[in-house]
FISEMAR-495479 format. One record per residue (C-alpha): residue number from 0; y, x, z. Coordinates in steps of 0.2 Angstrom, whole numbers, plus 5000, padded with zeros to 4 digits. Example, Ala and Ser with C-alpha at 12.3 -4.5 7.8 and 13.67 -1.06 7.14 Angstrom:
BEGIN
{i 0; c2 4978; c1 5062; c3 5039}
{i 1; c2 4995; c1 5068; c3 5036}
REM end
This chain:
BEGIN
{i 0; c2 4963; c1 4858; c3 5257}
{i 1; c2 4957; c1 4875; c3 5250}
{i 2; c2 4949; c1 4864; c3 5236}
{i 3; c2 4965; c1 4855; c3 5230}
{i 4; c2 4977; c1 4871; c3 5231}
{i 5; c2 4963; c1 4881; c3 5221}
{i 6; c2 4963; c1 4869; c3 5207}
{i 7; c2 4983; c1 4867; c3 5208}
{i 8; c2 4984; c1 4884; c3 5205}
{i 9; c2 4971; c1 4886; c3 5191}
{i 10; c2 4978; c1 4872; c3 5182}
{i 11; c2 4995; c1 4881; c3 5182}
{i 12; c2 4988; c1 4898; c3 5177}
{i 13; c2 4979; c1 4890; c3 5162}
{i 14; c2 4996; c1 4881; c3 5158}
{i 15; c2 5005; c1 4898; c3 5159}
{i 16; c2 4992; c1 4908; c3 5149}
{i 17; c2 4993; c1 4895; c3 5134}
{i 18; c2 5010; c1 4895; c3 5134}
{i 19; c2 5012; c1 4914; c3 5134}
{i 20; c2 4999; c1 4914; c3 5118}
{i 21; c2 5009; c1 4899; c3 5110}
{i 22; c2 5026; c1 4908; c3 5110}
{i 23; c2 5020; c1 4923; c3 5103}
{i 24; c2 5014; c1 4913; c3 5087}
{i 25; c2 5028; c1 4902; c3 5086}
{i 26; c2 5046; c1 4907; c3 5084}
{i 27; c2 5053; c1 4890; c3 5088}
{i 28; c2 5047; c1 4894; c3 5108}
{i 29; c2 5055; c1 4907; c3 5117}
{i 30; c2 5045; c1 4920; c3 5123}
{i 31; c2 5047; c1 4921; c3 5141}
{i 32; c2 5040; c1 4935; c3 5149}
{i 33; c2 5026; c1 4927; c3 5162}
{i 34; c2 5012; c1 4938; c3 5163}
{i 35; c2 5015; c1 4945; c3 5179}
{i 36; c2 5017; c1 4927; c3 5187}
{i 37; c2 5001; c1 4924; c3 5179}
{i 38; c2 4994; c1 4938; c3 5189}
{i 39; c2 5002; c1 4934; c3 5205}
{i 40; c2 4993; c1 4917; c3 5203}
{i 41; c2 4976; c1 4924; c3 5200}
{i 42; c2 4979; c1 4937; c3 5216}
{i 43; c2 4982; c1 4920; c3 5226}
{i 44; c2 4965; c1 4914; c3 5219}
{i 45; c2 4957; c1 4929; c3 5225}
{i 46; c2 4966; c1 4930; c3 5240}
{i 47; c2 4959; c1 4911; c3 5244}
{i 48; c2 4941; c1 4917; c3 5238}
{i 49; c2 4942; c1 4932; c3 5250}
{i 50; c2 4946; c1 4921; c3 5265}
{i 51; c2 4933; c1 4909; c3 5261}
{i 52; c2 4920; c1 4921; c3 5261}
{i 53; c2 4926; c1 4929; c3 5276}
{i 54; c2 4930; c1 4945; c3 5269}
{i 55; c2 4936; c1 4959; c3 5283}
{i 56; c2 4955; c1 4958; c3 5289}
{i 57; c2 4958; c1 4974; c3 5280}
{i 58; c2 4953; c1 4969; c3 5263}
{i 59; c2 4963; c1 4953; c3 5267}
{i 60; c2 4978; c1 4962; c3 5270}
{i 61; c2 4977; c1 4974; c3 5256}
{i 62; c2 4978; c1 4958; c3 5245}
{i 63; c2 4992; c1 4951; c3 5252}
{i 64; c2 5001; c1 4965; c3 5251}
{i 65; c2 4996; c1 4968; c3 5233}
{i 66; c2 5002; c1 4949; c3 5229}
{i 67; c2 5019; c1 4952; c3 5237}
{i 68; c2 5021; c1 4968; c3 5227}
{i 69; c2 5017; c1 4958; c3 5210}
{i 70; c2 5026; c1 4944; c3 5216}
{i 71; c2 5042; c1 4955; c3 5218}
{i 72; c2 5040; c1 4962; c3 5201}
{i 73; c2 5037; c1 4945; c3 5192}
{i 74; c2 5054; c1 4941; c3 5199}
{i 75; c2 5063; c1 4957; c3 5193}
{i 76; c2 5055; c1 4954; c3 5176}
{i 77; c2 5062; c1 4937; c3 5175}
{i 78; c2 5079; c1 4942; c3 5182}
{i 79; c2 5080; c1 4956; c3 5169}
{i 80; c2 5075; c1 4943; c3 5155}
{i 81; c2 5087; c1 4930; c3 5161}
{i 82; c2 5101; c1 4943; c3 5163}
{i 83; c2 5101; c1 4955; c3 5148}
{i 84; c2 5087; c1 4951; c3 5136}
{i 85; c2 5092; c1 4933; c3 5134}
{i 86; c2 5109; c1 4934; c3 5132}
{i 87; c2 5109; c1 4949; c3 5119}
{i 88; c2 5098; c1 4936; c3 5110}
{i 89; c2 5108; c1 4921; c3 5112}
{i 90; c2 5123; c1 4933; c3 5104}
{i 91; c2 5110; c1 4937; c3 5091}
{i 92; c2 5114; c1 4955; c3 5094}
{i 93; c2 5102; c1 4970; c3 5095}
{i 94; c2 5087; c1 4969; c3 5108}
{i 95; c2 5087; c1 4984; c3 5119}
{i 96; c2 5075; c1 4999; c3 5113}
{i 97; c2 5057; c1 4998; c3 5121}
{i 98; c2 5061; c1 5015; c3 5130}
{i 99; c2 5077; c1 5009; c3 5140}
{i 100; c2 5069; c1 4992; c3 5143}
{i 101; c2 5054; c1 5000; c3 5152}
{i 102; c2 5063; c1 5014; c3 5160}
{i 103; c2 5073; c1 5002; c3 5168}
{i 104; c2 5060; c1 4992; c3 5173}
{i 105; c2 5048; c1 5004; c3 5178}
{i 106; c2 5062; c1 5011; c3 5191}
{i 107; c2 5064; c1 4994; c3 5197}
{i 108; c2 5046; c1 4992; c3 5200}
{i 109; c2 5044; c1 5008; c3 5209}
{i 110; c2 5059; c1 5005; c3 5220}
{i 111; c2 5050; c1 4986; c3 5224}
{i 112; c2 5032; c1 4995; c3 5227}
{i 113; c2 5038; c1 5006; c3 5239}
{i 114; c2 5050; c1 4993; c3 5250}
{i 115; c2 5035; c1 4981; c3 5250}
{i 116; c2 5024; c1 4995; c3 5256}
{i 117; c2 5036; c1 4999; c3 5269}
{i 118; c2 5039; c1 4982; c3 5276}
{i 119; c2 5021; c1 4973; c3 5275}
{i 120; c2 5010; c1 4987; c3 5279}
{i 121; c2 5007; c1 5003; c3 5293}
{i 122; c2 5004; c1 5015; c3 5275}
{i 123; c2 5012; c1 5033; c3 5278}
{i 124; c2 5023; c1 5032; c3 5264}
{i 125; c2 5025; c1 5053; c3 5265}
{i 126; c2 5006; c1 5056; c3 5263}
{i 127; c2 5007; c1 5044; c3 5246}
{i 128; c2 5022; c1 5054; c3 5239}
{i 129; c2 5013; c1 5070; c3 5244}
{i 130; c2 4998; c1 5065; c3 5235}
{i 131; c2 5007; c1 5058; c3 5220}
{i 132; c2 5017; c1 5075; c3 5218}
{i 133; c2 5001; c1 5084; c3 5217}
{i 134; c2 4992; c1 5073; c3 5204}
{i 135; c2 5009; c1 5073; c3 5195}
{i 136; c2 5006; c1 5092; c3 5193}
{i 137; c2 4988; c1 5091; c3 5188}
{i 138; c2 4993; c1 5077; c3 5174}
{i 139; c2 5007; c1 5087; c3 5168}
{i 140; c2 4997; c1 5101; c3 5166}
{i 141; c2 4984; c1 5090; c3 5156}
{i 142; c2 4996; c1 5082; c3 5146}
{i 143; c2 5013; c1 5091; c3 5142}
{i 144; c2 5013; c1 5086; c3 5123}
{i 145; c2 5014; c1 5067; c3 5129}
{i 146; c2 5025; c1 5072; c3 5141}
{i 147; c2 5037; c1 5082; c3 5131}
{i 148; c2 5038; c1 5067; c3 5119}
{i 149; c2 5043; c1 5055; c3 5134}
{i 150; c2 5057; c1 5068; c3 5139}
{i 151; c2 5062; c1 5069; c3 5122}
{i 152; c2 5061; c1 5050; c3 5121}
{i 153; c2 5074; c1 5050; c3 5135}
{i 154; c2 5086; c1 5064; c3 5127}
{i 155; c2 5086; c1 5051; c3 5113}
{i 156; c2 5092; c1 5036; c3 5124}
{i 157; c2 5105; c1 5046; c3 5134}
{i 158; c2 5113; c1 5056; c3 5118}
{i 159; c2 5110; c1 5039; c3 5107}
{i 160; c2 5110; c1 5048; c3 5089}
{i 161; c2 5103; c1 5034; c3 5083}
{i 162; c2 5099; c1 5015; c3 5085}
{i 163; c2 5088; c1 5001; c3 5079}
{i 164; c2 5093; c1 4997; c3 5060}
{i 165; c2 5101; c1 5014; c3 5058}
{i 166; c2 5095; c1 5024; c3 5041}
{i 167; c2 5090; c1 5042; c3 5046}
{i 168; c2 5081; c1 5056; c3 5036}
{i 169; c2 5068; c1 5069; c3 5044}
{i 170; c2 5059; c1 5081; c3 5034}
{i 171; c2 5052; c1 5071; c3 5020}
{i 172; c2 5054; c1 5054; c3 5027}
{i 173; c2 5069; c1 5042; c3 5027}
{i 174; c2 5068; c1 5026; c3 5033}
{i 175; c2 5075; c1 5013; c3 5043}
{i 176; c2 5073; c1 5015; c3 5063}
{i 177; c2 5063; c1 4999; c3 5070}
{i 178; c2 5057; c1 5005; c3 5085}
{i 179; c2 5060; c1 5019; c3 5099}
{i 180; c2 5046; c1 5020; c3 5112}
{i 181; c2 5042; c1 5032; c3 5125}
{i 182; c2 5031; c1 5042; c3 5114}
{i 183; c2 5037; c1 5041; c3 5096}
{i 184; c2 5050; c1 5033; c3 5082}
{i 185; c2 5045; c1 5021; c3 5069}
{i 186; c2 5053; c1 5022; c3 5051}
{i 187; c2 5051; c1 5008; c3 5038}
{i 188; c2 5054; c1 5016; c3 5023}
{i 189; c2 5060; c1 5009; c3 5006}
{i 190; c2 5040; c1 5008; c3 5001}
{i 191; c2 5038; c1 4996; c3 5015}
{i 192; c2 5027; c1 5012; c3 5023}
{i 193; c2 5027; c1 5014; c3 5044}
{i 194; c2 5029; c1 5032; c3 5048}
{i 195; c2 5028; c1 5036; c3 5067}
{i 196; c2 5037; c1 5053; c3 5073}
{i 197; c2 5034; c1 5060; c3 5090}
{i 198; c2 5052; c1 5060; c3 5099}
{i 199; c2 5049; c1 5079; c3 5101}
{i 200; c2 5049; c1 5083; c3 5084}
{i 201; c2 5065; c1 5074; c3 5083}
{i 202; c2 5074; c1 5082; c3 5095}
{i 203; c2 5068; c1 5099; c3 5089}
{i 204; c2 5074; c1 5097; c3 5071}
{i 205; c2 5089; c1 5093; c3 5060}
{i 206; c2 5089; c1 5075; c3 5055}
{i 207; c2 5102; c1 5064; c3 5043}
{i 208; c2 5108; c1 5048; c3 5050}
{i 209; c2 5115; c1 5037; c3 5036}
{i 210; c2 5122; c1 5024; c3 5045}
{i 211; c2 5134; c1 5035; c3 5057}
{i 212; c2 5149; c1 5036; c3 5060}
{i 213; c2 5149; c1 5019; c3 5052}
{i 214; c2 5139; c1 5009; c3 5038}
{i 215; c2 5149; c1 5016; c3 5024}
{i 216; c2 5143; c1 5032; c3 5013}
{i 217; c2 5148; c1 5040; c3 4996}
{i 218; c2 5136; c1 5036; c3 4982}
{i 219; c2 5134; c1 5048; c3 4968}
{i 220; c2 5131; c1 5047; c3 4948}
{i 221; c2 5132; c1 5060; c3 4935}
{i 222; c2 5133; c1 5054; c3 4918}
{i 223; c2 5135; c1 5065; c3 4901}
{i 224; c2 5148; c1 5057; c3 4888}
{i 225; c2 5150; c1 5064; c3 4871}
{i 226; c2 5165; c1 5077; c3 4868}
{i 227; c2 5176; c1 5065; c3 4856}
{i 228; c2 5178; c1 5052; c3 4870}
{i 229; c2 5195; c1 5056; c3 4879}
{i 230; c2 5193; c1 5058; c3 4897}
{i 231; c2 5205; c1 5045; c3 4902}
{i 232; c2 5196; c1 5031; c3 4894}
{i 233; c2 5181; c1 5035; c3 4900}
{i 234; c2 5188; c1 5034; c3 4917}
{i 235; c2 5195; c1 5018; c3 4914}
{i 236; c2 5180; c1 5009; c3 4907}
{i 237; c2 5169; c1 5016; c3 4922}
{i 238; c2 5181; c1 5012; c3 4934}
{i 239; c2 5183; c1 4993; c3 4927}
{i 240; c2 5162; c1 4992; c3 4929}
{i 241; c2 5163; c1 4997; c3 4948}
{i 242; c2 5177; c1 4985; c3 4952}
{i 243; c2 5166; c1 4972; c3 4945}
{i 244; c2 5152; c1 4975; c3 4957}
{i 245; c2 5150; c1 4966; c3 4973}
{i 246; c2 5143; c1 4981; c3 4983}
{i 247; c2 5157; c1 4993; c3 4978}
{i 248; c2 5169; c1 4995; c3 4991}
{i 249; c2 5187; c1 4993; c3 4985}
{i 250; c2 5194; c1 5004; c3 5001}
{i 251; c2 5192; c1 5019; c3 4999}
{i 252; c2 5195; c1 5016; c3 4979}
{i 253; c2 5179; c1 5023; c3 4967}
{i 254; c2 5185; c1 5041; c3 4961}
{i 255; c2 5178; c1 5048; c3 4943}
{i 256; c2 5177; c1 5068; c3 4940}
{i 257; c2 5177; c1 5078; c3 4926}
{i 258; c2 5162; c1 5089; c3 4933}
{i 259; c2 5157; c1 5100; c3 4919}
{i 260; c2 5157; c1 5104; c3 4900}
{i 261; c2 5139; c1 5106; c3 4894}
{i 262; c2 5132; c1 5111; c3 4879}
{i 263; c2 5131; c1 5095; c3 4871}
{i 264; c2 5140; c1 5083; c3 4884}
{i 265; c2 5155; c1 5082; c3 4896}
{i 266; c2 5147; c1 5076; c3 4913}
{i 267; c2 5156; c1 5065; c3 4924}
{i 268; c2 5153; c1 5063; c3 4942}
{i 269; c2 5155; c1 5046; c3 4948}
{i 270; c2 5159; c1 5043; c3 4967}
{i 271; c2 5160; c1 5025; c3 4976}
{i 272; c2 5158; c1 5018; c3 4994}
{i 273; c2 5146; c1 5005; c3 4999}
{i 274; c2 5139; c1 4999; c3 5015}
{i 275; c2 5120; c1 4995; c3 5011}
{i 276; c2 5112; c1 5011; c3 5011}
{i 277; c2 5094; c1 4999; c3 5010}
{i 278; c2 5100; c1 4993; c3 4993}
{i 279; c2 5107; c1 5009; c3 4984}
{i 280; c2 5093; c1 5011; c3 4973}
{i 281; c2 5097; c1 4992; c3 4965}
{i 282; c2 5116; c1 4995; c3 4967}
{i 283; c2 5115; c1 5012; c3 4957}
{i 284; c2 5103; c1 5004; c3 4944}
{i 285; c2 5115; c1 4988; c3 4942}
{i 286; c2 5129; c1 5000; c3 4939}
{i 287; c2 5121; c1 5011; c3 4926}
{i 288; c2 5115; c1 4997; c3 4918}
{i 289; c2 5132; c1 4990; c3 4917}
{i 290; c2 5140; c1 5006; c3 4912}
{i 291; c2 5129; c1 5006; c3 4897}
{i 292; c2 5134; c1 4990; c3 4891}
{i 293; c2 5154; c1 4995; c3 4895}
{i 294; c2 5152; c1 5011; c3 4885}
{i 295; c2 5144; c1 5003; c3 4870}
{i 296; c2 5157; c1 4990; c3 4868}
{i 297; c2 5171; c1 5003; c3 4869}
{i 298; c2 5161; c1 5014; c3 4856}
{i 299; c2 5158; c1 5029; c3 4869}
{i 300; c2 5142; c1 5036; c3 4866}
{i 301; c2 5130; c1 5045; c3 4879}
{i 302; c2 5122; c1 5060; c3 4866}
{i 303; c2 5106; c1 5067; c3 4864}
{i 304; c2 5102; c1 5085; c3 4870}
{i 305; c2 5102; c1 5091; c3 4850}
{i 306; c2 5112; c1 5102; c3 4841}
{i 307; c2 5129; c1 5092; c3 4832}
{i 308; c2 5128; c1 5097; c3 4814}
{i 309; c2 5147; c1 5092; c3 4806}
{i 310; c2 5143; c1 5079; c3 4795}
{i 311; c2 5156; c1 5066; c3 4805}
{i 312; c2 5161; c1 5059; c3 4787}
{i 313; c2 5144; c1 5052; c3 4783}
{i 314; c2 5141; c1 5043; c3 4801}
{i 315; c2 5158; c1 5035; c3 4800}
{i 316; c2 5153; c1 5028; c3 4784}
{i 317; c2 5138; c1 5023; c3 4790}
{i 318; c2 5143; c1 5014; c3 4804}
{i 319; c2 5157; c1 5006; c3 4795}
{i 320; c2 5143; c1 4998; c3 4783}
{i 321; c2 5133; c1 4994; c3 4798}
{i 322; c2 5147; c1 4984; c3 4806}
{i 323; c2 5150; c1 4974; c3 4791}
{i 324; c2 5131; c1 4971; c3 4788}
{i 325; c2 5132; c1 4965; c3 4806}
{i 326; c2 5143; c1 4952; c3 4802}
{i 327; c2 5136; c1 4947; c3 4788}
{i 328; c2 5119; c1 4945; c3 4796}
{i 329; c2 5128; c1 4936; c3 4813}
{i 330; c2 5135; c1 4924; c3 4801}
{i 331; c2 5152; c1 4925; c3 4812}
{i 332; c2 5160; c1 4912; c3 4799}
{i 333; c2 5148; c1 4901; c3 4802}
{i 334; c2 5151; c1 4901; c3 4822}
{i 335; c2 5170; c1 4900; c3 4818}
{i 336; c2 5166; c1 4884; c3 4808}
{i 337; c2 5160; c1 4876; c3 4825}
{i 338; c2 5177; c1 4880; c3 4835}
{i 339; c2 5188; c1 4866; c3 4833}
{i 340; c2 5204; c1 4876; c3 4833}
{i 341; c2 5199; c1 4886; c3 4816}
{i 342; c2 5187; c1 4873; c3 4808}
{i 343; c2 5203; c1 4866; c3 4802}
{i 344; c2 5208; c1 4879; c3 4794}
{i 345; c2 5206; c1 4885; c3 4776}
{i 346; c2 5190; c1 4894; c3 4771}
{i 347; c2 5201; c1 4909; c3 4765}
{i 348; c2 5210; c1 4910; c3 4781}
{i 349; c2 5192; c1 4909; c3 4791}
{i 350; c2 5185; c1 4922; c3 4779}
{i 351; c2 5200; c1 4933; c3 4786}
{i 352; c2 5197; c1 4931; c3 4804}
{i 353; c2 5179; c1 4934; c3 4803}
{i 354; c2 5184; c1 4951; c3 4794}
{i 355; c2 5194; c1 4955; c3 4809}
{i 356; c2 5185; c1 4949; c3 4823}
{i 357; c2 5175; c1 4962; c3 4834}
{i 358; c2 5156; c1 4960; c3 4842}
{i 359; c2 5154; c1 4965; c3 4860}
{i 360; c2 5139; c1 4966; c3 4871}
{i 361; c2 5139; c1 4961; c3 4889}
{i 362; c2 5123; c1 4964; c3 4901}
{i 363; c2 5117; c1 4949; c3 4914}
{i 364; c2 5127; c1 4950; c3 4929}
{i 365; c2 5145; c1 4956; c3 4919}
{i 366; c2 5160; c1 4948; c3 4919}
{i 367; c2 5169; c1 4943; c3 4902}
{i 368; c2 5185; c1 4937; c3 4910}
{i 369; c2 5192; c1 4937; c3 4927}
{i 370; c2 5202; c1 4921; c3 4933}
{i 371; c2 5219; c1 4925; c3 4935}
{i 372; c2 5221; c1 4941; c3 4921}
{i 373; c2 5230; c1 4940; c3 4907}
{i 374; c2 5223; c1 4935; c3 4892}
{i 375; c2 5225; c1 4938; c3 4873}
{i 376; c2 5207; c1 4934; c3 4865}
{i 377; c2 5197; c1 4921; c3 4860}
{i 378; c2 5177; c1 4924; c3 4865}
{i 379; c2 5163; c1 4915; c3 4855}
{i 380; c2 5145; c1 4917; c3 4861}
{i 381; c2 5134; c1 4924; c3 4846}
{i 382; c2 5119; c1 4924; c3 4858}
{i 383; c2 5115; c1 4923; c3 4876}
{i 384; c2 5123; c1 4912; c3 4891}
{i 385; c2 5137; c1 4913; c3 4904}
{i 386; c2 5143; c1 4903; c3 4918}
{i 387; c2 5159; c1 4898; c3 4922}
{i 388; c2 5165; c1 4900; c3 4940}
{i 389; c2 5181; c1 4894; c3 4950}
{i 390; c2 5187; c1 4895; c3 4968}
{i 391; c2 5185; c1 4881; c3 4978}
{i 392; c2 5197; c1 4878; c3 4995}
{i 393; c2 5200; c1 4897; c3 4995}
{i 394; c2 5182; c1 4901; c3 4997}
{i 395; c2 5168; c1 4912; c3 4986}
{i 396; c2 5167; c1 4906; c3 4968}
{i 397; c2 5155; c1 4893; c3 4963}
{i 398; c2 5149; c1 4891; c3 4946}
{i 399; c2 5154; c1 4874; c3 4938}
{i 400; c2 5146; c1 4875; c3 4920}
{i 401; c2 5137; c1 4885; c3 4909}
{i 402; c2 5140; c1 4890; c3 4891}
{i 403; c2 5127; c1 4892; c3 4878}
{i 404; c2 5127; c1 4901; c3 4860}
{i 405; c2 5140; c1 4893; c3 4848}
{i 406; c2 5152; c1 4887; c3 4862}
{i 407; c2 5169; c1 4896; c3 4865}
{i 408; c2 5181; c1 4899; c3 4878}
{i 409; c2 5201; c1 4908; c3 4878}
{i 410; c2 5208; c1 4897; c3 4864}
{i 411; c2 5224; c1 4895; c3 4874}
{i 412; c2 5227; c1 4914; c3 4879}
{i 413; c2 5223; c1 4920; c3 4862}
{i 414; c2 5237; c1 4908; c3 4856}
{i 415; c2 5248; c1 4907; c3 4872}
{i 416; c2 5245; c1 4922; c3 4882}
{i 417; c2 5242; c1 4910; c3 4897}
{i 418; c2 5231; c1 4919; c3 4911}
{i 419; c2 5213; c1 4915; c3 4913}
{i 420; c2 5211; c1 4901; c3 4922}
{i 421; c2 5192; c1 4903; c3 4926}
{i 422; c2 5179; c1 4918; c3 4929}
{i 423; c2 5166; c1 4919; c3 4915}
{i 424; c2 5151; c1 4931; c3 4919}
{i 425; c2 5135; c1 4935; c3 4908}
{i 426; c2 5120; c1 4926; c3 4914}
{i 427; c2 5108; c1 4935; c3 4902}
{i 428; c2 5111; c1 4948; c3 4891}
{i 429; c2 5125; c1 4941; c3 4879}
{i 430; c2 5133; c1 4945; c3 4862}
{i 431; c2 5150; c1 4939; c3 4860}
{i 432; c2 5162; c1 4938; c3 4845}
{i 433; c2 5180; c1 4942; c3 4849}
{i 434; c2 5197; c1 4937; c3 4840}
{i 435; c2 5212; c1 4946; c3 4850}
{i 436; c2 5230; c1 4943; c3 4849}
{i 437; c2 5233; c1 4961; c3 4838}
{i 438; c2 5221; c1 4954; c3 4824}
{i 439; c2 5225; c1 4936; c3 4824}
{i 440; c2 5244; c1 4942; c3 4823}
{i 441; c2 5240; c1 4950; c3 4805}
{i 442; c2 5232; c1 4932; c3 4801}
{i 443; c2 5248; c1 4924; c3 4804}
{i 444; c2 5258; c1 4936; c3 4797}
{i 445; c2 5248; c1 4933; c3 4781}
{i 446; c2 5249; c1 4915; c3 4783}
{i 447; c2 5268; c1 4911; c3 4792}
{i 448; c2 5265; c1 4892; c3 4791}
{i 449; c2 5247; c1 4889; c3 4800}
{i 450; c2 5256; c1 4891; c3 4817}
{i 451; c2 5262; c1 4873; c3 4814}
{i 452; c2 5244; c1 4868; c3 4811}
{i 453; c2 5238; c1 4877; c3 4826}
{i 454; c2 5250; c1 4869; c3 4839}
{i 455; c2 5245; c1 4854; c3 4833}
{i 456; c2 5226; c1 4856; c3 4836}
{i 457; c2 5228; c1 4865; c3 4852}
{i 458; c2 5238; c1 4849; c3 4860}
{i 459; c2 5226; c1 4838; c3 4853}
{i 460; c2 5212; c1 4850; c3 4861}
{i 461; c2 5220; c1 4850; c3 4877}
{i 462; c2 5223; c1 4833; c3 4878}
{i 463; c2 5206; c1 4828; c3 4874}
{i 464; c2 5199; c1 4840; c3 4887}
{i 465; c2 5211; c1 4832; c3 4901}
{i 466; c2 5202; c1 4816; c3 4896}
{i 467; c2 5185; c1 4822; c3 4898}
{i 468; c2 5190; c1 4828; c3 4914}
{i 469; c2 5196; c1 4811; c3 4920}
{i 470; c2 5212; c1 4819; c3 4924}
{i 471; c2 5230; c1 4811; c3 4923}
{i 472; c2 5243; c1 4823; c3 4917}
{i 473; c2 5262; c1 4818; c3 4920}
{i 474; c2 5267; c1 4830; c3 4906}
{i 475; c2 5256; c1 4829; c3 4893}
{i 476; c2 5253; c1 4844; c3 4881}
{i 477; c2 5265; c1 4840; c3 4864}
{i 478; c2 5263; c1 4849; c3 4849}
{i 479; c2 5280; c1 4855; c3 4849}
{i 480; c2 5278; c1 4862; c3 4865}
{i 481; c2 5263; c1 4872; c3 4860}
{i 482; c2 5271; c1 4878; c3 4843}
{i 483; c2 5285; c1 4885; c3 4853}
{i 484; c2 5274; c1 4894; c3 4865}
{i 485; c2 5264; c1 4901; c3 4850}
{i 486; c2 5279; c1 4907; c3 4841}
{i 487; c2 5287; c1 4916; c3 4858}
{i 488; c2 5269; c1 4924; c3 4861}
{i 489; c2 5267; c1 4930; c3 4843}
{i 490; c2 5288; c1 4934; c3 4842}
{i 491; c2 5289; c1 4922; c3 4827}
{i 492; c2 5307; c1 4919; c3 4823}
REM end
């Protein structure tokens, strides 16, 4: 009979040990705490061997008491796992800090140990407690630093100035809290370095918690702008960039302050809220990049720290010549020939349009137009590539098409002022030619008859687009309707 029980227990021990090893290596198998169960079964094996070797009854009694103690601990551990740890994991909430879990379990183990000794043996508990007290005093003097960290760990758990996942800064270290033990707190820095800080050091020093009272925090950027740029214009350009970035919170709104007048530039302070401290350096880098492109498009300069010798008239002439040479080298008129709306116009008119057009540079990720905005410009991609995005079923915007060099969009907005129907965003650094209403009005004023020709071309273009998309439109766009819209938009009598 002994042999059967022995081998049954041994097989169970081997099976549970194998499960424990596999569960630690595989995330698909739940890691159930069965270490104490294995220890209990091993104790049972030892007890069986002891009885077979006919050990003294006193030793057999001790082994029996030890097995009962371990069994009570195993039951307590499994109960704690299934009632507290497993529900937290299933709800995808944060696990309890190790120090909190250990404190609860050790308290429970101590209570169960005393109860089992009281019920299963005739041991003098008073003597044990007295001896433990003396031993505690001796150990306390020998390990004051360790005990200080343990007590500090308990204080941190009671006050909870930070939790797992919070970003804190203590002295030269800044990182995310990834573990709190009895002795130390672990921080993972942005450089992916794990730092162990004794709990006593944390409780004895001031530290910053970037995740309290909530995840929102203010980020600051400073930029120097030339004195010739109007402050309100600078604020408008920078605000547009901030509102385009997906990580910048709209509430509270971003703020731009005129910080100081420097020797060669006006310094502006940019303040915005976000809730992702881990990615703050990347957010700032993206915003700085997009501000650079936005300032360049609006002819706002970031000055060098040099003396400004007043030869502005020479600089203006140089810039005007450079712009003209750029338009020639960029072959704008050649690109206009590829736009069906404009290719049918005469060469003289296309030359006028090329002279009045503007060139703008957009960085990767910047919005060129947003869906729903009121538009009045035609955009032709000179270099680069853009994605076209629309919302489907009221969810986030999905990319439906890519437009590359030589392609265009916005002809309806240019001629009729209709709202933008899709968002267009630069996928890489992109240069576009812009023909807006203000400049196109001069073309129509000089050539009043072309609005009829434009209306016919636009109606044909819209019909072709509808047929390409496979749509059947009840009210097909007619040239008469388009002419009426063009006349109304440009105020032609």
